[in-house]
C-alpha positions, 0 to 999 in steps of 0.5 A: 491478487489485489491491486491498489493505485495510489496518486503521487500527489497524495501518497509518498514513496516512503509512506508506501514502502513503510506500509509494505514493511508493516504489512509484509507478514500478511501478504506479498507485495510488488510496487511499480510506478508511472508518472502519476501513480504508485501501483501496488499489487498484493499476493498471497493475502492471509485468508482472514485479511482478504476482505480488508487488507486493501483498505487498511493498507491504503489508510496506513500509507495515507496516515504516514504521508499525512504525518510527514507534512 
């Protein structure tokens, strides 16, 4: 399992949901939030993507959030 903590001041919920949709064929995801962060957990990650999925997912969500502004 990989965990990602994404700051709400930078990432939008919509961008994270879109990233989950785009990457759902590579892993299972859970999403929870607290006052300051979106907390994403990735399970059952495809073996070929274990080393890079966390960074790729974060970059993708960030690009979506940036384009929305």
